[in-house]
C-alpha positions in Angstrom: 107.9 129.6 113.2 105.1 132.0 113.1 103.1 132.7 116.3 99.8 131.6 114.8 100.3 127.9 113.9 97.9 126.1 111.6 98.2 122.3 110.8 96.3 120.5 108.2 95.8 116.8 109.4 94.3 113.9 107.3 92.6 110.9 108.9 91.6 113.1 111.9 88.5 111.0 112.7 90.1 108.1 114.1 93.3 106.4 115.2 96.6 107.9 114.5 95.2 111.1 112.6 92.9 111.8 115.5 95.6 111.5 118.1 97.8 113.9 116.3 95.0 116.2 115.9 94.3 116.2 119.5 98.0 116.7 120.5 98.7 119.6 118.3 95.3 121.2 119.7 96.5 120.7 123.1 99.8 122.5 122.3 98.0 125.3 120.8 97.8 124.8 117.2 94.8 125.3 115.2 94.0 122.3 113.1 92.1 121.7 109.8 91.1 118.1 109.8 90.3 116.4 106.6 88.2 113.2 106.6 85.3 111.6 105.3 83.6 111.2 108.7 82.5 114.4 110.3 84.6 115.1 113.4 84.6 117.5 116.1 87.7 118.0 118.2 86.8 121.0 120.3 88.1 124.6 120.0 90.8 125.4 117.6 89.5 122.5 115.2 87.8 122.9 112.0 86.4 120.0 110.1 86.4 119.7 106.4 85.1 116.8 104.4 87.5 115.3 102.0 87.8 112.0 100.4 91.4 111.0 100.3 90.5 108.0 97.9 89.5 110.6 95.2 92.6 112.6 94.1 90.5 115.2 91.9 87.9 115.9 94.7 90.5 116.1 97.2 92.2 119.0 95.3 88.8 120.7 95.3 88.3 120.1 99.0 91.6 122.1 100.0 91.1 124.8 97.5 91.0 128.0 99.4 92.4 126.6 102.8 94.2 129.3 104.8 97.9 128.7 104.6 99.0 125.9 106.9 102.4 125.9 108.7 102.3 122.1 108.8 100.8 119.1 106.8 100.4 115.7 108.5 99.3 113.0 106.2 98.0 110.2 108.4 95.1 108.9 106.7 95.5 105.2 105.5 94.2 101.6 105.4 95.6 98.1 105.1 94.8 95.4 102.8 96.9 92.1 103.1 97.4 89.0 101.0 100.1 86.8 100.0 101.4 86.1 96.6 98.6 84.2 94.5 95.9 86.2 96.3 97.1 89.9 95.5 94.2 92.1 94.5 95.3 95.0 92.0 92.3 97.0 93.4 93.4 97.0 96.7 96.9 98.1 95.7 95.5 100.9 93.7 93.2 102.1 96.6 96.1 102.0 99.1 98.5 103.8 96.6 95.6 106.5 96.0 95.1 107.2 99.8 98.6 106.9 101.0 100.6 108.1 98.1 98.5 110.1 95.6 96.7 111.9 98.5 100.0 113.0 99.9 101.1 114.4 96.6 97.8 116.3 95.9 97.9 117.8 99.2 101.6 118.8 99.4 101.1 120.2 95.7 98.2 122.3 96.9 99.5 123.5 100.3 103.2 123.7 100.4 103.5 126.5 97.9 101.7 128.7 100.1 103.1 127.4 103.2 105.3 130.1 105.2 109.2 129.3 105.3 109.9 127.1 108.1 106.9 124.9 107.8 106.7 121.2 108.4 105.4 118.1 106.6 105.2 114.8 108.3 104.0 111.8 106.3 102.8 108.7 108.1 104.7 105.6 107.0 104.9 102.2 108.4 107.8 100.1 109.7 106.8 97.4 107.2 107.8 99.6 104.4 111.0 97.6 104.2 109.1 94.3 103.6 106.6 92.1 105.7 105.1 88.7 104.8 101.7 89.2 103.4 101.8 92.9 103.1 103.7 93.5 100.0 101.1 95.9 98.4 100.9 97.8 101.9 104.7 97.9 102.2 105.0 99.3 98.6 102.7 102.0 99.2 104.3 103.1 102.3 108.0 102.8 100.9 106.8 105.2 98.2 106.3 107.8 100.8 110.0 107.5 101.7 110.8 108.6 98.2 108.3 111.5 98.2 109.6 112.7 101.7 113.4 112.6 100.9 112.7 114.4 97.4 110.6 117.1 98.9 113.0 117.5 101.7 115.8 118.3 99.3 113.5 120.7 97.2 112.0 122.6 100.2 115.3 122.9 102.4 116.1 126.4 100.8 112.9 127.4 102.5 113.6 126.0 105.8 110.4 123.6 105.3 111.3 120.2 106.9 109.8 117.0 105.5 110.1 113.7 107.4 108.4 110.2 107.7 107.0 108.7 110.8 106.7 105.0 110.6 104.8 103.3 113.2 104.6 99.5 114.0 101.3 97.7 114.9 99.5 100.7 116.7 96.4 100.4 119.1 93.8 101.7 116.6 90.9 100.4 114.9 92.8 99.5 111.8 94.1 96.5 113.5 90.4 95.0 113.6 89.7 95.9 109.9 88.7 92.6 108.4 90.7 93.5 105.3 94.0 92.8 107.0 92.8 89.6 108.7 95.2 87.6 106.4 98.1 88.7 108.6 97.4 88.7 112.5 98.8 91.1 114.7 102.3 90.1 116.2 102.8 91.7 119.5 106.2 93.9 119.5 109.1 92.9 121.7 108.3 95.5 124.3 105.1 93.6 125.0 102.5 96.2 124.0 101.0 97.8 120.8 102.3 101.1 119.9 100.4 103.9 121.7 98.9 106.3 119.2 99.5 109.0 121.6 103.3 108.2 121.5 103.3 108.6 117.5 101.4 111.8 118.0 104.2 113.2 120.4 107.0 112.4 118.1 105.0 114.0 115.2 104.4 117.0 117.3 108.2 117.3 118.3 109.0 117.1 114.5 106.5 119.8 113.9 107.7 121.9 116.7 110.6 124.5 117.0 113.2 121.8 117.9 112.2 120.0 114.6 114.0 122.7 112.7 117.2 120.6 112.0 115.8 117.4 111.1 114.6 116.7 107.6 114.4 113.9 104.9 114.3 111.4 107.8 112.3 108.1 108.7 111.5 107.6 112.2 110.4 104.1 113.3 108.4 103.7 116.3 107.5 100.1 116.6 107.8 99.0 120.1 110.6 96.7 119.2 108.7 95.1 116.4 111.8 95.8 114.0 114.3 93.9 116.4 
């Protein structure tokens, strides 16, 4: 990979996205963070306003960005409900932020990405199904399709594309009233997933030893999948 490494990270103002941005900065990357809330993470970090829920404006937000060696799409939110109470607007909102935004960003940034670059999409261990989370699971499962397809398309350029799928992670999302219909279940290992652990796995995939891994889905769930 080039000596000067630049990553674009979404959702950098909080939770997993923020942990990933901080990890990359600590590893010597320069990071452009995209979020609605202004964020300052110190030297090497540049914040750019972006509304991940508005695909058209998102395209304008990233126009003119300098080429990125890595794209990490970590922004997301969760709305939960069982059959009979499903809200089409919630599905549309999550699809826009999780899937459409990933598509807009990759479409805009990857053509200019140097060969050997990296893409990581933040999925969810619930993408294979979880009671009360059908809409959320569907939008996260869509990322697996995007990731494996892009991995095949970009392999000739040495660009890897992978999905990191956390289980219940110790972030503000867990306290979002919009997901109150499905209380958090503690993973088998007895602790919520540490966002720093997710950040470390992501940094590995973005690093030089991630060059042989593409089209994969890495579940990091504290045993919640057991």
